[in-house]
Phi, psi and omega in degrees: 000140183280167178278151179250124181228141173264126181257124178055031178073005181269206179296145178290148176248135181259123176256119182218209183289348181277354181245143175250128181274141176215168178244134179240127177261135175215156180288167185301320182295316179296317180296319179299316180295321178298311181298319180297315179294319179298317178298315181297326182264000180054048179226150177291142178304322181298322179295320180292323177295316178300318179296317180296319179294319179298316178296316182296313182292326177295322182284328187251352179290143177298139180279130177278135175281148174301145182299340182282343181294125179081006183280330188245149179243130181272341185087355179262140179257359185251014184300317181296320182282329187246021185303313182299314181295320181291334181266001180303127180086354180295131178090357179265146177294147179268000000 
C-alpha cells in the first residue's frame, strides 16, 4: 500500500504501485525556475515534471498505425496514382 501525503495543504496524493520513482538532475537555475512556477501555480514540482514528460512523450513517441492498415488487398495497382479520381463523390448523398 502506498503512502498518503497532503501536498501544499490540498488533496492528499496516493503514491502506490502505479507510480515508478526516478531521479531527475537539473542545474540550479532550472530548478529555481521550476520551483517558482510551481509556487505561482500552486502545484507540486513533481506534478509539473510528470505533466511535462507526458506532453513530451505524446508529442515525440512514434505513432502506431491502426492494425487494419495494409491488411487488405484490392487487387488494383493504380490506387496511389488514381486515388483522387477513385474517391470522387465519396461521402456525398446519392
